[in-house]
Every structure is written in C-alpha cells, then in structure tokens.
N, CA, C and O atoms as a GROMACS GRO file, in nm:
protein
  584
    1MET      N    1   1.348  -6.550  12.102
    1MET     CA    2   1.417  -6.634  12.259
    1MET      C    3   1.364  -6.529  12.354
    1MET      O    4   1.379  -6.408  12.336
    2ASN      N    5   1.291  -6.591  12.469
    2ASN     CA    6   1.230  -6.534  12.569
    2ASN      C    7   1.315  -6.592  12.677
    2ASN      O    8   1.327  -6.712  12.699
    3LEU      N    9   1.375  -6.494  12.744
    3LEU     CA   10   1.489  -6.520  12.883
    3LEU      C   11   1.445  -6.476  13.008
    3LEU      O   12   1.366  -6.383  13.018
    4LYS      N   13   1.492  -6.540  13.111
    4LYS     CA   14   1.450  -6.510  13.238
    4LYS      C   15   1.621  -6.487  13.292
    4LYS      O   16   1.718  -6.559  13.271
    5ILE      N   17   1.614  -6.366  13.366
    5ILE     CA   18   1.774  -6.315  13.409
    5ILE      C   19   1.778  -6.262  13.506
    5ILE      O   20   1.743  -6.144  13.514
    6HIS      N   21   1.831  -6.347  13.635
    6HIS     CA   22   1.846  -6.344  13.771
    6HIS      C   23   2.031  -6.224  13.765
    6HIS      O   24   2.131  -6.249  13.697
    7ILE      N   25   2.016  -6.133  13.839
    7ILE     CA   26   2.151  -6.066  13.829
    7ILE      C   27   2.162  -6.028  14.006
    7ILE      O   28   2.068  -6.031  14.086
    8ASP      N   29   2.305  -5.992  14.036
    8ASP     CA   30   2.331  -5.950  14.180
    8ASP      C   31   2.479  -5.891  14.146
    8ASP      O   32   2.550  -5.931  14.053
    9GLY      N   33   2.506  -5.806  14.222
    9GLY     CA   34   2.633  -5.712  14.220
    9GLY      C   35   2.635  -5.703  14.381
    9GLY      O   36   2.538  -5.695  14.457
   10GLY      N   37   2.810  -5.707  14.420
   10GLY     CA   38   2.807  -5.675  14.556
   10GLY      C   39   2.974  -5.634  14.541
   10GLY      O   40   3.065  -5.662  14.464
   11ALA      N   41   2.955  -5.536  14.681
   11ALA     CA   42   3.108  -5.513  14.690
   11ALA      C   43   3.149  -5.516  14.860
   11ALA      O   44   3.081  -5.462  14.946
   12ARG      N   45   3.269  -5.587  14.883
   12ARG     CA   46   3.307  -5.601  15.039
   12ARG      C   47   3.365  -5.470  15.063
   12ARG      O   48   3.480  -5.454  15.022
   13GLY      N   49   3.303  -5.365  15.128
   13GLY     CA   50   3.356  -5.241  15.175
   13GLY      C   51   3.265  -5.171  15.047
   13GLY      O   52   3.222  -5.238  14.953
   14ASN      N   53   3.247  -5.037  15.061
   14ASN     CA   54   3.222  -4.946  14.972
   14ASN      C   55   3.235  -4.839  14.949
   14ASN      O   56   3.160  -4.750  14.991
   15PRO      N   57   3.375  -4.814  14.847
   15PRO     CA   58   3.380  -4.914  14.779
   15PRO      C   59   3.464  -5.017  14.855
   15PRO      O   60   3.490  -5.015  14.975
   16GLY      N   61   3.506  -5.123  14.749
   16GLY     CA   62   3.562  -5.252  14.792
   16GLY      C   63   3.585  -5.321  14.654
   16GLY      O   64   3.565  -5.271  14.544
   17PRO      N   65   3.639  -5.468  14.687
   17PRO     CA   66   3.653  -5.536  14.585
   17PRO      C   67   3.535  -5.616  14.558
   17PRO      O   68   3.478  -5.683  14.643
   18ALA      N   69   3.497  -5.605  14.426
   18ALA     CA   70   3.370  -5.606  14.379
   18ALA      C   71   3.312  -5.724  14.254
   18ALA      O   72   3.380  -5.750  14.154
   19ALA      N   73   3.199  -5.775  14.277
   19ALA     CA   74   3.168  -5.843  14.143
   19ALA      C   75   3.008  -5.887  14.138
   19ALA      O   76   2.955  -5.915  14.245
   20THR      N   77   2.936  -5.894  14.023
   20THR     CA   78   2.857  -5.925  13.966
   20THR      C   79   2.813  -6.057  13.936
   20THR      O   80   2.894  -6.133  13.882
   21GLY      N   81   2.673  -6.108  13.967
   21GLY     CA   82   2.646  -6.269  13.900
   21GLY      C   83   2.552  -6.263  13.812
   21GLY      O   84   2.465  -6.177  13.827
   22VAL      N   85   2.547  -6.341  13.716
   22VAL     CA   86   2.489  -6.294  13.592
   22VAL      C   87   2.409  -6.472  13.568
   22VAL      O   88   2.478  -6.569  13.535
   23VAL      N   89   2.300  -6.480  13.587
   23VAL     CA   90   2.223  -6.598  13.560
   23VAL      C   91   2.100  -6.609  13.458
   23VAL      O   92   1.997  -6.545  13.475
   24ILE      N   93   2.120  -6.690  13.361
   24ILE     CA   94   2.028  -6.650  13.210
   24ILE      C   95   1.957  -6.784  13.166
   24ILE      O   96   2.023  -6.864  13.099
   25HIS      N   97   1.820  -6.815  13.203
   25HIS     CA   98   1.797  -6.946  13.167
   25HIS      C   99   1.683  -6.889  13.038
   25HIS      O  100   1.644  -6.773  13.023
   26ASP      N  101   1.654  -6.984  12.970
   26ASP     CA  102   1.556  -6.950  12.877
   26ASP      C  103   1.419  -6.962  12.972
   26ASP      O  104   1.407  -7.010  13.085
   27ALA      N  105   1.318  -6.897  12.881
   27ALA     CA  106   1.206  -6.873  13.008
   27ALA      C  107   1.121  -6.952  12.966
   27ALA      O  108   1.048  -6.994  13.056
   28ASP      N  109   1.089  -7.009  12.821
   28ASP     CA  110   1.002  -7.130  12.798
   28ASP      C  111   1.020  -7.233  12.852
   28ASP      O  112   0.915  -7.284  12.888
   29ASP      N  113   1.120  -7.296  12.878
   29ASP     CA  114   1.170  -7.411  12.921
   29ASP      C  115   1.266  -7.430  13.055
   29ASP      O  116   1.297  -7.532  13.117
   30ASP      N  117   1.297  -7.308  13.074
   30ASP     CA  118   1.388  -7.282  13.224
   30ASP      C  119   1.516  -7.339  13.153
   30ASP      O  120   1.604  -7.362  13.235
   31ALA      N  121   1.547  -7.363  13.041
   31ALA     CA  122   1.676  -7.440  13.039
   31ALA      C  123   1.797  -7.337  13.031
   31ALA      O  124   1.800  -7.239  12.957
   32PRO      N  125   1.909  -7.383  13.132
   32PRO     CA  126   2.008  -7.284  13.166
   32PRO      C  127   2.123  -7.222  13.013
   32PRO      O  128   2.207  -7.280  12.945
   33ILE      N  129   2.090  -7.135  13.013
   33ILE     CA  130   2.205  -7.070  12.858
   33ILE      C  131   2.341  -7.026  12.950
   33ILE      O  132   2.455  -7.056  12.914
   34HIS      N  133   2.313  -6.952  13.071
   34HIS     CA  134   2.466  -6.883  13.115
   34HIS      C  135   2.435  -6.850  13.245
   34HIS      O  136   2.332  -6.800  13.292
   35GLU      N  137   2.584  -6.900  13.320
   35GLU     CA  138   2.575  -6.845  13.480
   35GLU      C  139   2.722  -6.802  13.456
   35GLU      O  140   2.804  -6.865  13.389
   36ALA      N  141   2.737  -6.712  13.506
   36ALA     CA  142   2.899  -6.658  13.556
   36ALA      C  143   2.888  -6.538  13.648
   36ALA      O  144   2.788  -6.467  13.653
   37GLY      N  145   3.020  -6.518  13.736
   37GLY     CA  146   3.052  -6.420  13.782
   37GLY      C  147   3.143  -6.358  13.693
   37GLY      O  148   3.218  -6.413  13.612
   38TYR      N  149   3.124  -6.204  13.725
   38TYR     CA  150   3.244  -6.132  13.671
   38TYR      C  151   3.282  -6.012  13.767
   38TYR      O  152   3.206  -5.925  13.808
   39PHE      N  153   3.455  -6.033  13.800
   39PHE     CA  154   3.475  -5.950  13.925
   39PHE      C  155   3.506  -5.829  13.816
   39PHE      O  156   3.527  -5.827  13.694
   40LEU      N  157   3.496  -5.696  13.956
   40LEU     CA  158   3.475  -5.600  13.884
   40LEU      C  159   3.624  -5.493  13.919
   40LEU      O  160   3.654  -5.396  13.849
   41GLY      N  161   3.674  -5.521  13.997
   41GLY     CA  162   3.816  -5.468  14.052
   41GLY      C  163   3.726  -5.408  14.196
   41GLY      O  164   3.649  -5.477  14.263
   42LYS      N  165   3.758  -5.271  14.219
   42LYS     CA  166   3.735  -5.204  14.348
   42LYS      C  167   3.603  -5.080  14.273
   42LYS      O  168   3.625  -5.000  14.182
   43THR      N  169   3.488  -5.100  14.338
   43THR     CA  170   3.380  -5.024  14.320
   43THR      C  171   3.280  -5.028  14.448
   43THR      O  172   3.289  -5.072  14.562
   44THR      N  173   3.171  -4.953  14.368
   44THR     CA  174   3.093  -4.961  14.509
   44THR      C  175   2.971  -5.080  14.451
   44THR      O  176   2.960  -5.154  14.354
   45ASN      N  177   2.913  -5.057  14.537
   45ASN     CA  178   2.802  -5.207  14.570
   45ASN      C  179   2.673  -5.156  14.450
   45ASN      O  180   2.629  -5.245  14.377
   46ASN      N  181   2.625  -5.035  14.436
   46ASN     CA  182   2.541  -4.995  14.342
   46ASN      C  183   2.617  -5.003  14.183
   46ASN      O  184   2.550  -5.051  14.092
   47VAL      N  185   2.731  -4.964  14.160
   47VAL     CA  186   2.767  -4.978  14.042
   47VAL      C  187   2.813  -5.129  13.983
   47VAL      O  188   2.830  -5.165  13.867
   48ALA      N  189   2.830  -5.218  14.138
   48ALA     CA  190   2.797  -5.352  14.053
   48ALA      C  191   2.668  -5.396  14.039
   48ALA      O  192   2.658  -5.489  13.959
   49GLU      N  193   2.561  -5.359  14.092
   49GLU     CA  194   2.440  -5.413  14.054
   49GLU      C  195   2.424  -5.376  13.906
   49GLU      O  196   2.400  -5.462  13.821
   50TYR      N  197   2.439  -5.241  13.876
   50TYR     CA  198   2.443  -5.203  13.721
   50TYR      C  199   2.514  -5.268  13.666
   50TYR      O  200   2.450  -5.331  13.583
   51SER      N  201   2.656  -5.301  13.660
   51SER     CA  202   2.747  -5.378  13.605
   51SER      C  203   2.674  -5.496  13.574
   51SER      O  204   2.686  -5.533  13.457
   52GLY      N  205   2.595  -5.573  13.655
   52GLY     CA  206   2.530  -5.691  13.631
   52GLY      C  207   2.398  -5.675  13.525
   52GLY      O  208   2.370  -5.751  13.432
   53LEU      N  209   2.340  -5.579  13.560
   53LEU     CA  210   2.251  -5.563  13.445
   53LEU      C  211   2.313  -5.528  13.320
   53LEU      O  212   2.266  -5.601  13.233
   54ILE      N  213   2.395  -5.453  13.276
   54ILE     CA  214   2.427  -5.444  13.169
   54ILE      C  215   2.527  -5.576  13.085
   54ILE      O  216   2.518  -5.597  12.964
   55HIS      N  217   2.611  -5.647  13.172
   55HIS     CA  218   2.646  -5.779  13.145
   55HIS      C  219   2.544  -5.838  13.054
   55HIS      O  220   2.549  -5.849  12.931
   56ALA      N  221   2.426  -5.882  13.156
   56ALA     CA  222   2.342  -5.963  13.126
   56ALA      C  223   2.223  -5.882  13.003
   56ALA      O  224   2.161  -5.962  12.933
   57LEU      N  225   2.203  -5.771  12.987
   57LEU     CA  226   2.184  -5.715  12.876
   57LEU      C  227   2.242  -5.724  12.735
   57LEU      O  228   2.178  -5.719  12.630
   58GLU      N  229   2.388  -5.741  12.752
   58GLU     CA  230   2.468  -5.752  12.638
   58GLU      C  231   2.466  -5.858  12.615
   58GLU      O  232   2.481  -5.880  12.495
   59ILE      N  233   2.453  -5.948  12.678
   59ILE     CA  234   2.482  -6.097  12.680
   59ILE      C  235   2.313  -6.129  12.571
   59ILE      O  236   2.308  -6.163  12.452
   60ALA      N  237   2.222  -6.108  12.647
   60ALA     CA  238   2.081  -6.128  12.585
   60ALA      C  239   2.083  -6.037  12.453
   60ALA      O  240   2.004  -6.084  12.371
   61ALA      N  241   2.146  -5.926  12.405
   61ALA     CA  242   2.107  -5.916  12.301
   61ALA      C  243   2.238  -5.956  12.172
   61ALA      O  244   2.219  -5.917  12.057
   62ARG      N  245   2.338  -6.017  12.200
   62ARG     CA  246   2.393  -6.158  12.167
   62ARG      C  247   2.318  -6.291  12.111
   62ARG      O  248   2.334  -6.366  12.014
   63LEU      N  249   2.247  -6.285  12.196
   63LEU     CA  250   2.149  -6.417  12.162
   63LEU      C  251   2.000  -6.368  12.073
   63LEU      O  252   1.909  -6.446  12.041
   64LYS      N  253   2.005  -6.248  12.050
   64LYS     CA  254   1.885  -6.198  12.003
   64LYS      C  255   1.786  -6.224  12.047
   64LYS      O  256   1.701  -6.278  11.976
   65ALA      N  257   1.756  -6.190  12.211
   65ALA     CA  258   1.632  -6.250  12.263
   65ALA      C  259   1.560  -6.129  12.231
   65ALA      O  260   1.606  -6.016  12.213
   66ALA      N  261   1.414  -6.178  12.226
   66ALA     CA  262   1.309  -6.092  12.221
   66ALA      C  263   1.250  -6.020  12.338
   66ALA      O  264   1.196  -5.909  12.336
   67SER      N  265   1.266  -6.092  12.431
   67SER     CA  266   1.168  -6.082  12.578
   67SER      C  267   1.242  -6.104  12.694
   67SER      O  268   1.307  -6.208  12.706
   68LEU      N  269   1.240  -6.015  12.783
   68LEU     CA  270   1.363  -6.043  12.894
   68LEU      C  271   1.259  -6.029  13.023
   68LEU      O  272   1.172  -5.942  13.023
   69ASP      N  273   1.273  -6.115  13.125
   69ASP     CA  274   1.192  -6.093  13.253
   69ASP      C  275   1.345  -6.088  13.306
   69ASP      O  276   1.431  -6.166  13.265
   70ILE      N  277   1.370  -5.979  13.411
   70ILE     CA  278   1.488  -5.938  13.499
   70ILE      C  279   1.466  -5.932  13.627
   70ILE      O  280   1.374  -5.857  13.658
   71TYR      N  281   1.526  -5.989  13.718
   71TYR     CA  282   1.492  -6.027  13.866
   71TYR      C  283   1.631  -5.968  13.941
   71TYR      O  284   1.741  -5.986  13.890
   72SER      N  285   1.616  -5.909  14.042
   72SER     CA  286   1.750  -5.838  14.139
   72SER      C  287   1.719  -5.821  14.236
   72SER      O  288   1.600  -5.850  14.252
   73ASP      N  289   1.779  -5.778  14.336
   73ASP     CA  290   1.734  -5.784  14.472
   73ASP      C  291   1.791  -5.614  14.504
   73ASP      O  292   1.768  -5.573  14.618
   74SER      N  293   1.843  -5.548  14.436
   74SER     CA  294   1.869  -5.412  14.434
   74SER      C  295   1.733  -5.331  14.401
   74SER      O  296   1.688  -5.298  14.291
   75GLN      N  297   1.690  -5.315  14.507
   75GLN     CA  298   1.534  -5.245  14.481
   75GLN      C  299   1.574  -5.084  14.428
   75GLN      O  300   1.492  -5.022  14.360
   76LEU      N  301   1.706  -5.025  14.464
   76LEU     CA  302   1.732  -4.895  14.400
   76LEU      C  303   1.741  -4.884  14.266
   76LEU      O  304   1.683  -4.792  14.207
   77MET      N  305   1.825  -4.987  14.194
   77MET     CA  306   1.849  -5.006  14.032
   77MET      C  307   1.716  -5.047  13.994
   77MET      O  308   1.672  -4.987  13.896
   78VAL      N  309   1.622  -5.155  14.060
   78VAL     CA  310   1.488  -5.124  13.937
   78VAL      C  311   1.428  -5.033  13.961
   78VAL      O  312   1.379  -4.981  13.861
   79ARG      N  313   1.404  -4.981  14.062
   79ARG     CA  314   1.327  -4.858  14.111
   79ARG      C  315   1.338  -4.710  13.970
   79ARG      O  316   1.259  -4.636  13.912
   80GLN      N  317   1.499  -4.736  13.974
   80GLN     CA  318   1.566  -4.628  13.897
   80GLN      C  319   1.518  -4.647  13.722
   80GLN      O  320   1.462  -4.571  13.643
   81ILE      N  321   1.572  -4.787  13.710
   81ILE     CA  322   1.508  -4.852  13.558
   81ILE      C  323   1.361  -4.818  13.517
   81ILE      O  324   1.308  -4.772  13.416
   82ASN      N  325   1.321  -4.858  13.636
   82ASN     CA  326   1.149  -4.842  13.614
   82ASN      C  327   1.091  -4.697  13.612
   82ASN      O  328   0.975  -4.668  13.585
   83GLY      N  329   1.178  -4.624  13.640
   83GLY     CA  330   1.155  -4.467  13.656
   83GLY      C  331   1.074  -4.432  13.797
   83GLY      O  332   1.012  -4.329  13.823
   84GLN      N  333   1.086  -4.514  13.856
   84GLN     CA  334   1.016  -4.472  13.992
   84GLN      C  335   1.087  -4.341  14.102
   84GLN      O  336   1.036  -4.248  14.164
   85TYR      N  337   1.219  -4.386  14.086
   85TYR     CA  338   1.315  -4.288  14.132
   85TYR      C  339   1.426  -4.240  14.011
   85TYR      O  340   1.462  -4.298  13.909
   86ARG      N  341   1.470  -4.085  14.078
   86ARG     CA  342   1.576  -4.054  13.938
   86ARG      C  343   1.696  -4.112  13.996
   86ARG      O  344   1.716  -4.155  14.109
   87VAL      N  345   1.783  -4.103  13.879
   87VAL     CA  346   1.923  -4.121  13.937
   87VAL      C  347   2.007  -4.011  13.988
   87VAL      O  348   2.057  -3.932  13.907
   88LYS      N  349   2.027  -4.000  14.110
   88LYS     CA  350   2.112  -3.868  14.133
   88LYS      C  351   2.272  -3.869  14.155
   88LYS      O  352   2.356  -3.780  14.164
   89ASN      N  353   2.276  -4.011  14.160
   89ASN     CA  354   2.438  -4.008  14.202
   89ASN      C  355   2.518  -3.996  14.055
   89ASN      O  356   2.468  -4.062  13.965
   90GLN      N  357   2.640  -3.915  14.022
   90GLN     CA  358   2.695  -3.877  13.886
   90GLN      C  359   2.761  -3.990  13.843
   90GLN      O  360   2.776  -3.997  13.721
   91GLY      N  361   2.813  -4.101  13.926
   91GLY     CA  362   2.856  -4.227  13.903
   91GLY      C  363   2.773  -4.296  13.818
   91GLY      O  364   2.809  -4.329  13.705
   92LEU      N  365   2.657  -4.321  13.866
   92LEU     CA  366   2.541  -4.435  13.812
   92LEU      C  367   2.482  -4.374  13.690
   92LEU      O  368   2.433  -4.444  13.601
   93LYS      N  369   2.486  -4.248  13.684
   93LYS     CA  370   2.424  -4.183  13.526
   93LYS      C  371   2.458  -4.242  13.440
   93LYS      O  372   2.364  -4.276  13.368
   94PRO      N  373   2.613  -4.293  13.386
   94PRO     CA  374   2.610  -4.326  13.272
   94PRO      C  375   2.566  -4.474  13.266
   94PRO      O  376   2.520  -4.530  13.167
   95LEU      N  377   2.586  -4.527  13.384
   95LEU     CA  378   2.545  -4.682  13.349
   95LEU      C  379   2.427  -4.712  13.344
   95LEU      O  380   2.391  -4.815  13.286
   96PHE      N  381   2.320  -4.608  13.419
   96PHE     CA  382   2.134  -4.603  13.416
   96PHE      C  383   2.169  -4.584  13.254
   96PHE      O  384   2.135  -4.685  13.192
   97ALA      N  385   2.219  -4.497  13.182
   97ALA     CA  386   2.174  -4.442  13.048
   97ALA      C  387   2.247  -4.579  12.956
   97ALA      O  388   2.188  -4.607  12.852
   98LYS      N  389   2.353  -4.651  12.986
   98LYS     CA  390   2.383  -4.771  12.901
   98LYS      C  391   2.240  -4.876  12.902
   98LYS      O  392   2.180  -4.915  12.802
   99ALA      N  393   2.210  -4.902  13.023
   99ALA     CA  394   2.168  -4.985  13.071
   99ALA      C  395   1.972  -4.959  12.993
   99ALA      O  396   1.893  -5.051  12.973
  100ARG      N  397   1.948  -4.821  12.968
  100ARG     CA  398   1.847  -4.789  12.919
  100ARG      C  399   1.857  -4.819  12.771
  100ARG      O  400   1.765  -4.875  12.710
  101ARG      N  401   1.984  -4.776  12.709
  101ARG     CA  402   1.958  -4.783  12.591
  101ARG      C  403   1.986  -4.939  12.516
  101ARG      O  404   1.962  -4.961  12.397
  102LEU      N  405   2.036  -5.031  12.606
  102LEU     CA  406   2.030  -5.152  12.576
  102LEU      C  407   1.884  -5.213  12.591
  102LEU      O  408   1.832  -5.294  12.515
  103LEU      N  409   1.824  -5.152  12.714
  103LEU     CA  410   1.654  -5.224  12.706
  103LEU      C  411   1.585  -5.199  12.593
  103LEU      O  412   1.504  -5.278  12.544
  104ASP      N  413   1.616  -5.076  12.541
  104ASP     CA  414   1.533  -5.007  12.426
  104ASP      C  415   1.547  -5.106  12.262
  104ASP      O  416   1.484  -5.086  12.158
  105GLY      N  417   1.653  -5.213  12.292
  105GLY     CA  418   1.669  -5.316  12.189
  105GLY      C  419   1.582  -5.422  12.200
  105GLY      O  420   1.588  -5.507  12.111
  106PHE      N  421   1.498  -5.436  12.293
  106PHE     CA  422   1.447  -5.565  12.308
  106PHE      C  423   1.276  -5.518  12.298
  106PHE      O  424   1.222  -5.423  12.354
  107ASP      N  425   1.227  -5.603  12.223
  107ASP     CA  426   1.065  -5.614  12.201
  107ASP      C  427   0.985  -5.579  12.349
  107ASP      O  428   0.902  -5.489  12.358
  108ARG      N  429   1.018  -5.652  12.442
  108ARG     CA  430   0.976  -5.666  12.581
  108ARG      C  431   1.029  -5.705  12.665
  108ARG      O  432   1.069  -5.821  12.672
  109TRP      N  433   1.050  -5.567  12.803
  109TRP     CA  434   1.108  -5.658  12.897
  109TRP      C  435   1.066  -5.588  13.038
  109TRP      O  436   1.043  -5.467  13.047
  110THR      N  437   1.060  -5.670  13.135
  110THR     CA  438   1.068  -5.600  13.282
  110THR      C  439   1.168  -5.654  13.381
  110THR      O  440   1.228  -5.761  13.375
  111ILE      N  441   1.172  -5.587  13.447
  111ILE     CA  442   1.240  -5.582  13.581
  111ILE      C  443   1.192  -5.587  13.728
  111ILE      O  444   1.126  -5.488  13.762
  112THR      N  445   1.205  -5.648  13.789
  112THR     CA  446   1.158  -5.655  13.933
  112THR      C  447   1.251  -5.710  14.019
  112THR      O  448   1.333  -5.798  13.996
  113ASP      N  449   1.224  -5.627  14.159
  113ASP     CA  450   1.292  -5.649  14.283
  113ASP      C  451   1.233  -5.783  14.334
  113ASP      O  452   1.124  -5.836  14.317
  114VAL      N  453   1.336  -5.816  14.399
  114VAL     CA  454   1.278  -5.991  14.447
  114VAL      C  455   1.383  -5.988  14.557
  114VAL      O  456   1.491  -5.928  14.558
  115ARG      N  457   1.312  -6.091  14.680
  115ARG     CA  458   1.382  -6.108  14.794
  115ARG      C  459   1.529  -6.158  14.772
  115ARG      O  460   1.545  -6.238  14.680
  116ARG      N  461   1.620  -6.126  14.833
  116ARG     CA  462   1.753  -6.189  14.858
  116ARG      C  463   1.748  -6.331  14.870
  116ARG      O  464   1.862  -6.375  14.856
  117GLU      N  465   1.672  -6.414  14.889
  117GLU     CA  466   1.658  -6.527  14.919
  117GLU      C  467   1.611  -6.594  14.776
  117GLU      O  468   1.615  -6.716  14.759
  118ARG      N  469   1.564  -6.501  14.672
  118ARG     CA  470   1.504  -6.569  14.538
  118ARG      C  471   1.611  -6.531  14.422
  118ARG      O  472   1.604  -6.542  14.299
  119ASN      N  473   1.710  -6.483  14.504
  119ASN     CA  474   1.843  -6.454  14.360
  119ASN      C  475   1.999  -6.533  14.433
  119ASN      O  476   2.116  -6.495  14.427
  120THR      N  477   1.943  -6.646  14.495
  120THR     CA  478   2.070  -6.695  14.525
  120THR      C  479   2.188  -6.708  14.492
  120THR      O  480   2.295  -6.676  14.545
  121ARG      N  481   2.145  -6.782  14.351
  121ARG     CA  482   2.277  -6.843  14.250
  121ARG      C  483   2.286  -6.708  14.222
  121ARG      O  484   2.359  -6.677  14.316
  122ALA      N  485   2.269  -6.616  14.170
  122ALA     CA  486   2.338  -6.477  14.151
  122ALA      C  487   2.433  -6.433  14.246
  122ALA      O  488   2.538  -6.382  14.207
  123ASP      N  489   2.412  -6.447  14.349
  123ASP     CA  490   2.467  -6.378  14.456
  123ASP      C  491   2.611  -6.488  14.519
  123ASP      O  492   2.715  -6.466  14.581
  124GLU      N  493   2.551  -6.600  14.467
  124GLU     CA  494   2.636  -6.723  14.489
  124GLU      C  495   2.768  -6.683  14.359
  124GLU      O  496   2.886  -6.695  14.392
  125LEU      N  497   2.744  -6.653  14.265
  125LEU     CA  498   2.856  -6.634  14.152
  125LEU      C  499   2.929  -6.493  14.174
  125LEU      O  500   3.049  -6.473  14.153
  126ALA      N  501   2.832  -6.393  14.222
  126ALA     CA  502   2.903  -6.290  14.235
  126ALA      C  503   3.006  -6.288  14.377
  126ALA      O  504   3.108  -6.222  14.399
  127ASN      N  505   2.940  -6.382  14.454
  127ASN     CA  506   3.061  -6.370  14.573
  127ASN      C  507   3.189  -6.487  14.503
  127ASN      O  508   3.307  -6.457  14.515
  128LEU      N  509   3.161  -6.573  14.457
  128LEU     CA  510   3.286  -6.687  14.406
  128LEU      C  511   3.361  -6.554  14.293
  128LEU      O  512   3.474  -6.520  14.328
  129ALA      N  513   3.343  -6.531  14.253
  129ALA     CA  514   3.403  -6.402  14.136
  129ALA      C  515   3.486  -6.293  14.247
  129ALA      O  516   3.587  -6.242  14.199
  130MET      N  517   3.461  -6.264  14.353
  130MET     CA  518   3.494  -6.173  14.426
  130MET      C  519   3.607  -6.242  14.546
  130MET      O  520   3.698  -6.191  14.611
  131ASP      N  521   3.552  -6.379  14.539
  131ASP     CA  522   3.683  -6.461  14.646
  131ASP      C  523   3.806  -6.494  14.574
  131ASP      O  524   3.922  -6.494  14.613
  132LEU      N  525   3.746  -6.527  14.438
  132LEU     CA  526   3.902  -6.576  14.321
  132LEU      C  527   3.941  -6.429  14.282
  132LEU      O  528   4.056  -6.415  14.241
  133GLY      N  529   3.867  -6.326  14.288
  133GLY     CA  530   3.972  -6.209  14.185
  133GLY      C  531   3.979  -6.216  14.087
  133GLY      O  532   4.066  -6.160  14.020
  134ARG      N  533   3.851  -6.319  14.022
  134ARG     CA  534   3.848  -6.342  13.861
  134ARG      C  535   3.697  -6.374  13.800
  134ARG      O  536   3.596  -6.417  13.855
  135ASP      N  537   3.721  -6.339  13.683
  135ASP     CA  538   3.571  -6.378  13.585
  135ASP      C  539   3.560  -6.548  13.642
  135ASP      O  540   3.660  -6.597  13.694
  136VAL      N  541   3.456  -6.616  13.629
  136VAL     CA  542   3.399  -6.727  13.651
  136VAL      C  543   3.302  -6.759  13.576
  136VAL      O  544   3.194  -6.705  13.599
  137VAL      N  545   3.312  -6.843  13.482
  137VAL     CA  546   3.187  -6.908  13.395
  137VAL      C  547   3.164  -7.046  13.447
  137VAL      O  548   3.237  -7.142  13.425
  138GLU      N  549   3.055  -7.046  13.518
  138GLU     CA  550   3.006  -7.165  13.572
  138GLU      C  551   2.950  -7.232  13.456
  138GLU      O  552   2.961  -7.355  13.455
  139PHE      N  553   2.897  -7.180  13.365
  139PHE     CA  554   2.803  -7.300  13.252
  139PHE      C  555   2.787  -7.166  13.162
  139PHE      O  556   2.792  -7.046  13.187
  140SER      N  557   2.768  -7.233  13.059
  140SER     CA  558   2.739  -7.149  12.922
  140SER      C  559   2.707  -7.222  12.834
  140SER      O  560   2.790  -7.310  12.809
  141ALA      N  561   2.585  -7.220  12.755
  141ALA     CA  562   2.504  -7.334  12.675
  141ALA      C  563   2.647  -7.339  12.544
  141ALA      O  564   2.732  -7.255  12.517
  142GLU      N  565   2.627  -7.444  12.499
  142GLU     CA  566   2.716  -7.483  12.376
  142GLU      C  567   2.672  -7.433  12.284
  142GLU      O  568   2.554  -7.436  12.251
  143GLY      N  569   2.806  -7.349  12.199
  143GLY     CA  570   2.816  -7.244  12.115
  143GLY      C  571   2.754  -7.130  12.109
  143GLY      O  572   2.696  -7.072  12.017
  144PHE      N  573   2.779  -7.096  12.247
  144PHE     CA  574   2.725  -6.942  12.317
  144PHE      C  575   2.882  -6.937  12.381
  144PHE      O  576   2.934  -7.026  12.448
  145GLU      N  577   2.944  -6.807  12.342
  145GLU     CA  578   3.082  -6.780  12.403
  145GLU      C  579   3.065  -6.666  12.482
  145GLU      O  580   3.056  -6.570  12.405
  146ALA      N  581   3.054  -6.622  12.629
  146ALA     CA  582   3.015  -6.523  12.694
  146ALA      C  583   3.136  -6.390  12.658
  146ALA      O  584   3.123  -6.278  12.709
   0.00000   0.00000   0.00000
C-alpha cells in the first residue's frame, strides 16, 4: 500500500494547548483512509509537529504500508528528518529518534515541506482538536481503528 500523508501541529502559545492533524489517503486512487485531530495538552509547536508525524507513521505501520509521501508545513521538522539540520533541542531529540526508527520500517518514504495553503485539512483538524480539547476522528476507513 502506498500512502499520501499530510500532517500539521500547532500550539496556542508556545508552550500552550496543542494538537496535531493527520490526513492519510491512498496514494494510488486518493481514497481517504484516516482524518483526525489529536489533542496533546500543553506543549510546544515543534513537539506538536513531531507528534503528528509519529501518529501518522504509527497508523501507516498498522496499515502495513510500503511507501509514504509525507507533507508538512514545518520546514524545521522536514529538514531535520531529511538530515539537512541537526536537532539541537533536547526535547525534540527523542521524538526525532522515534520518527526515524518508524521511518526505517517502510520500503520508501519522502517528507516534503509545503506551503500552509497546501496543508489546510491537517491544519483544520489540529485546530478542531485544540478548540474541543480532545481527539477528533473525522473519518476512518471501514475496518480501520485508529
């Protein structure tokens, strides 16, 4: 299975109430598989971004995906994952390590930074979870439990 994944994380205040949005579609026919916002409590924007990536990778692993195309508007996280930037923040180092371990489980993956307007659904889901203060699953394919 090949997946197209959009992720976004945000915090109101830094740190502040935070959430992440995850949108997963089948890359071959663009069929939706999973769309959800996950409330994280009080944390930073960068932790929220990494949390979105980790949520998405854990779901992709459960789906036994082979190939991932991941899109995020967090240039920092994308460049860290791609090895262009070092991870200096001590709080991000374990999240970075977990994400890289999870990525090693896939045959092929890419992660690309996109402009905010190309990531609107993931942003909407993150904001919805922040507004409600809880996880929100908007869509999950039949037979798939998040």
